[in-house]
N, C-alpha and C positions, 0 to 999 in steps of 0.2 A: 353651421357650426353644431359640434356634440358635445352636451354635457352629460358629465357621470353622473345617476341618480340611482342610486340602491347599488346594484349588480349589474346596470348595466345602462347602455351607452343607446339616452334618447337624440335623434338628429332636430336641430333645428333650426326650420328652413327660410330664413326672413327674407321678405318679397316687399315690392310697391307693391300698396294695396288697390293703388290705381292703375299701376301699370304694371302687374307683376311679368318677372321674367321667366319667359317659358323655359329655361335652362332648369331654374330652381323646380318650377313646378312637374317639369319632366321627371323630376328625382322622387316625390311624391308620386305622382300617378303607376310608375314602374312597380311603386312598392305597396299600391294598391292592387296593383294589378295580379301581386305574385302576393295575394291573399293577406298583407300588412294591416294595421290601422295605424292612420294617419288625420289626425286632427285637422280643421282649416278652418278659416275664419267664413262667417258669411254676414249679410248686414243686418241680422238680426242677433246670434248669439255662434259663439264659435260651436262647428259641428264636430262628429267623432266617424271618421269617414269609413267605411268599407266597401269592396264590392257587393253588388247587391244581388247577384247573381251567384255567389260565392257562400255557401250555408255555414260554411265551417269558420269562414272567415266574419260573417255577420254571426254568428255564435260567440266572437271573442268579445266582440261589442257588448254583448249582455252580459259574459262573464267579467270583466272588466271593470263595467258602469254598474254590477251588481242589480241590474234590470227586471224586473219579472219577464218571461218567455212571452207570457200573454201580454204585452205589452205592443201592441204592434210599433213599427222606426218606421220614419218619412224615408220616401224615395227620392233623390234628389235630381232633379234634371238640366241639362243646359241650353233645350232645344225642344220645341213641339214635336219632330217625329219623334222623339225617344217615348211618349206617352203611349204610342202605340205597340210598343214592347211590352208596356205594363198592362193598358189598359185595354178593356172589352166594350164592348157598345156604349161604344163615345157617340152622340148622337151630333148634329148639329149645332142646335142650342147649346149646349153642356162645351161643345167646345170652342166655341164665341165667347162663351165665359172666361175660359181658359185663356182664351189669346188676347183679352179685352184688360186681364188684370197679371198678368205673366209677363216676364219677371218681376218679382216682387215679394214683398214677406205673407203669403198666404198659400196655405196649402188646401190641396182640395183631398177627399174623399170619393175613393169612385171603385167603379165593382173592376178587378184583378184578371189578370190573363193566369191560365193554369199554368203557366211558365217560370211565376217566379215563386222562386222561396215560397213555404208557408213560413216558417220563421221569421219571417219579414214583415210576415202580414197579422202574426199573432197565430193564426190561424182561418183567421177569419174570410170571408169572400172579396174583401175589398183591402185596396191601397192608396196608403196616403202620400199624395206626390207634391214636390215641390220645384220650381224654377226659381233659383236666386237671383239676386241680380247684381250683386257682388262683381268685381273682377275677379278678383282669387278663384272664387268657386264656378264662376259661371269657365275660367276658363281651364281648372284643373280638370274639371264633368267632359269637356269638350273634347281634352286629352283622354280619359279615363271609361269614361259612359256612363250609365248612372249610378251614381253610390247612395246606399242607408247612409244617413248622418242626425242620429239626435244627438242633443246636445251633449258637450263633450264636458259632464259630471257625472260625479258620481251618483247615484240616482239620490233625488230625494234633499239632494243640496241645490243651492241657488244655480241658474245657468251661468255659465263661463263667459264675458264679454269681452276678454283680455287673452292673451297666448300666457300669462302667469295664472292665472286662474285653472287653466288645463294641467300645467304641470304642480302645482298646488295638491289637487285631486288626484291625480293619476301616477305624478313621481315616475319610476321606471316602467310603468305598464303599457306604452305606447310605442309604436315605434318610429314615430315622427310628428313634429307638430308645425305646421305650417303661417309663421307666425308674419300676421295683414295688421298688427297692429288693434288700435280697439276700433270694437263694431258699432257700427249707425246707430242701431236702433236699439241695444240692449233689451228688448224684449223676443220672445218665441213669438214665430208668426201664428196668424192669426187662422183657424183651421174648417173649413166651412164641410160639410158631410152633402156632396151631389151626390151619393146612390140612393135614393130615394125618388120621391113624387116631391118633396118642399125639400130645398135647401135651410139644412140646420146648422148654425153656428156652435160649434161645440168645445171650441178654447178661441175667448178675445187674442187680438194683438194688435200692433201697428195699426192695420188700417180700421179706425174708426166704428163702431159700431151703425153711427149717422151714417156714412157713408157708405158702410152695405147694406145698409136699408133702401137709398135709393139706387142702386144698382141690383139688388134681388126683395121687392117689397111683401113677399111673400114668406121675408125668411123667419126661420122660428128659433130662437135661443135656450139652448137647451147643454149649459157646460159639463154636468154632469153626466150625459152621453157617452163625452169621449174615456177607449178604454184605458187610461191611466188614472180617470178621475179619485178612485177608490186606492191610491198608494201616494206617498207621505210625498211633496214637491215643496224644492224652495224653500226647508228647514234649514237655520242657523242652528248650529250649536249650543249657543246660549238659547234663556225661555225668549219669544221676541211678543212683546203685547202691543194689539194697535189702537188704537181710540178715532172713531170715527162722532162724524157729528159736524155742528155748525163749528167754528171755526174760534169763539167763545166757549162753547161746549168741550170742545176739544183740549182744550188752554185748562180750563177748569178741573178736567178729571185729569189729567196728565197732576199738579201741582196737588189734587186731593189723594192719586194713588203713592205719589212721591212721600208725601207729608203720612203717609200709615206705614207704607213699607221698610223707607228708611236701607234700602238696598243699595249697591255701585251700579250705578247705571249709565247709559249714554244715553239722549235720546236724538232720534232721526226727525228734524225739524223743516220748514221752507224759512227762504227767506224771509215770507213776512211774518212771522212768528217770532221769529229767534229773540228777541227783545221785550218778547211777552213772559219772557221767564227771568230768574236770579241771573247771576251773573256768574254762579258758581256750580251749575248745574254742568255736565259736559255732554256738549250739542256739537254734532255731524248736521250741515245743510244740504239736505236731500236736494235742491231747486228750488222755484219758483213756483206757487199755486197759480199765477195767469202764465205760466210758461208750461204746463204741465209735461211738456216732451225733453223737458231739462230734467226729470225725474226720471221718467221713464227709462230715460238711456244711462244713466245713472244706479239707479237702483238696485241690482244685483250685485255689484263695486262695493257700492258702499257699505251693503247687509254681509260682505265679505268682508272686507274691512273690519268693518265694528267689532264683527265674532274673533277677532283675532285679538281684539282689545280686553283689559285686566278690568272686566267686569260682569258682575253676575246677570243684569237683563239688561234687553235694547227693547227701548219705546219707541212708538211711531205715531206719527201724527196720518190721521188716514187724507185724503182730499180729495173733490168733486169727482163724485165717478159719472162723469159725462167725457164726449170723446175720447183721447188716452188714457185719461182717469179711469176710466170704466175695465181698463186691462189692468192699470197697474193697481187698482184694489183689486180685484180678481186675482195676484200672482201674494199680495200680501195679505189678503184674508187666510191661502193657504197655505201661507208658513207662520202665521200669527199661532201661538197657544193659546191665548183666548182673546175673544174683542170687546172690547167696551164702544159702547153703545149708547 
């Protein structure tokens, strides 16, 4: 299918997310091999794909995303053999870690080979590498080779979990979008730096801190180490206010905030708390506090939806910062104009 957006026709390549059609993916693969930009789904979020070894194609990604060039990209692979094309000085211990956790929603930062274009790594001597588990991305990379694929959103915006989110952000700036439906996790991958003496978690993701600590007993958490930490992330166009603490404290703080502000707002709340607010509150249910993965999967989609509502402000309940809740709260903290504790 082709859609006309602005002055350009963008190809929408709809595929079966579990059994993607080879003939459709070949169209996308050929486009990437020819220097085009193609968005595609992973199990985390949609990625903006280009040939990792084509500097001019990679430059297009920075330009259309409005992404600072000092912010490195993640290279996506489909087989462990690809690692040797990208990484040097990979010892047996690190290789065993990769084999244990790939494919899956986790990225590793490793020492890069000199043949990898500097624009991919922001001039650093390391490269971020991930092997996704989504059938569409695995099949596409198998056909194409290593693909750089940052999240397919304008820099600073919430990440895309549906093809429509990609269309909303880029209109006619892409060549094609592989539409594989909604992503599985709804949050970007965990990122662990293995380039030094100790593993450092620089971005939490779908794999919980608790599980990672079982695998890496000496894991250090430093979410400010990731090069992108100095840039805005996950921002809505409407101001977003985050309320954290116990459930009782959160509800009380929100009620007090609304009473003082008297502005047009929408409240993102949980299944468990929706009846603790007046009926005239405009509410959107994020999911369940006892099933925080339900919140993680939907949070970016919800943020994009409420951003289009006729409201002045977005109010969001915080959740418990353990398990996947730690990752959800990392994203919400970064998106908030102000946090009420």
